[in-house]
Kinemage of the C-alpha trace (Angstrom):
@kinemage 1
@onewidth
@group {chain A} dominant
@subgroup {mainchain}
@vectorlist {calphas} color= white
{ca unk a 1} P -25.274 -15.448 -0.931
{ca unk a 2} L -21.530 -14.471 -2.099
{ca unk a 3} L -18.306 -16.436 -2.275
{ca unk a 4} L -15.330 -14.789 -0.468
{ca unk a 5} L -13.629 -13.973 -3.482
{ca unk a 6} L -16.798 -12.617 -5.051
{ca unk a 7} L -16.577 -9.938 -2.227
{ca unk a 8} L -12.758 -9.884 -2.928
{ca unk a 9} L -13.150 -8.852 -6.312
{ca unk a 10} L -16.038 -6.231 -5.536
{ca unk a 11} L -13.981 -4.363 -2.857
{ca unk a 12} L -11.048 -4.496 -5.120
{ca unk a 13} L -12.913 -2.973 -8.030
{ca unk a 14} L -14.237 -0.328 -5.887
{ca unk a 15} L -10.441 0.489 -4.364
{ca unk a 16} L -9.656 0.839 -8.089
{ca unk a 17} L -12.927 2.984 -8.801
{ca unk a 18} L -11.696 4.968 -5.636
{ca unk a 19} L -8.326 5.548 -7.140
{ca unk a 20} L -9.347 5.960 -10.398
{ca unk a 21} L -11.737 8.782 -9.836
{ca unk a 22} L -10.658 10.127 -6.351
{ca unk a 23} L -14.200 8.739 -4.553
{ca unk a 24} L -16.469 6.436 -4.185
{ca unk a 25} L -19.686 6.005 -6.467
{ca unk a 26} L -21.640 4.250 -3.164
{ca unk a 27} L -24.471 6.666 -2.660
{ca unk a 28} L -26.391 6.791 0.833
{ca unk a 29} L -23.790 4.503 2.743
{ca unk a 30} L -20.304 4.155 3.786
{ca unk a 31} L -18.241 1.344 2.253
{ca unk a 32} L -17.145 -1.434 4.527
{ca unk a 33} L -13.740 -2.720 3.908
{ca unk a 34} L -10.924 -5.122 6.053
{ca unk a 35} L -8.023 -2.708 7.452
{ca unk a 36} L -5.423 -4.741 5.849
{ca unk a 37} L -7.097 -4.141 2.414
{ca unk a 38} L -7.606 -0.101 2.702
{ca unk a 39} L -5.927 1.948 0.158
{ca unk a 40} L -2.679 3.906 1.215
{ca unk a 41} L -3.930 7.289 2.338
{ca unk a 42} L -3.320 10.474 0.834
{ca unk a 43} L -6.411 11.578 -0.809
{ca unk a 44} L -8.234 13.428 1.873
{ca unk a 45} L -12.179 12.907 2.547
{ca unk a 46} L -12.526 9.451 1.981
{ca unk a 47} L -14.322 7.625 4.540
{ca unk a 48} L -14.873 3.472 5.136
{ca unk a 49} L -16.441 1.374 7.675
{ca unk a 50} L -12.830 -0.619 8.658
{ca unk a 51} L -14.422 -3.864 9.245
{ca unk a 52} L -11.597 -5.111 12.134
{ca unk a 53} L -10.575 -1.541 13.096
{ca unk a 54} L -10.091 -0.967 16.976
{ca unk a 55} L -11.929 0.800 18.972
{ca unk a 56} L -11.108 2.454 22.406
{ca unk a 57} L -10.533 -0.698 24.508
{ca unk a 58} L -10.249 -3.251 21.566
{ca unk a 59} L -6.947 -5.371 21.984
{ca unk a 60} L -4.943 -6.085 18.892
{ca unk a 61} L -6.711 -8.006 16.513
{ca unk a 62} L -10.562 -8.226 18.189
{ca unk a 63} L -11.406 -4.946 16.488
{ca unk a 64} L -15.100 -4.608 16.027
{ca unk a 65} L -15.101 -2.368 13.701
{ca unk a 66} L -15.215 1.815 13.433
{ca unk a 67} L -15.493 4.592 10.701
{ca unk a 68} L -12.719 6.268 9.451
{ca unk a 69} L -11.612 8.906 6.861
{ca unk a 70} L -8.740 9.823 5.057
{ca unk a 71} L -6.539 12.576 6.451
{ca unk a 72} L -4.044 13.019 3.530
{ca unk a 73} L -1.363 10.885 5.793
{ca unk a 74} L -2.819 7.970 7.920
{ca unk a 75} L -6.524 6.498 7.792
{ca unk a 76} L -7.825 8.046 11.717
{ca unk a 77} L -11.017 7.187 13.391
{ca unk a 78} L -14.288 9.560 13.457
{ca unk a 79} L -14.892 9.270 17.095
{ca unk a 80} L -11.571 10.430 18.239
{ca unk a 81} L -9.359 11.122 15.373
{ca unk a 82} L -6.447 8.687 16.756
{ca unk a 83} L -5.204 6.391 13.504
{ca unk a 84} L -7.102 3.604 12.981
{ca unk a 85} L -5.094 0.065 14.444
{ca unk a 86} L -6.772 -3.883 13.313
């Protein structure tokens, strides 16, 4: 089982790769990330599963996760194109 510090290190390494290359090298799946660790939007086309992102009807701090994309300005939910909140 991975320690939290190992998971965080892996996430940060992948974020650095995305920032350096403009894309993730993950193949066949979507990368999971916590809302607070999302890279700044501005590279349209990137996608993440935000593990604590809120679906419609979920309260602040009670998000169960959403798939989201970078539109160049903000991280938006695929389900309804609204800005993601945690």
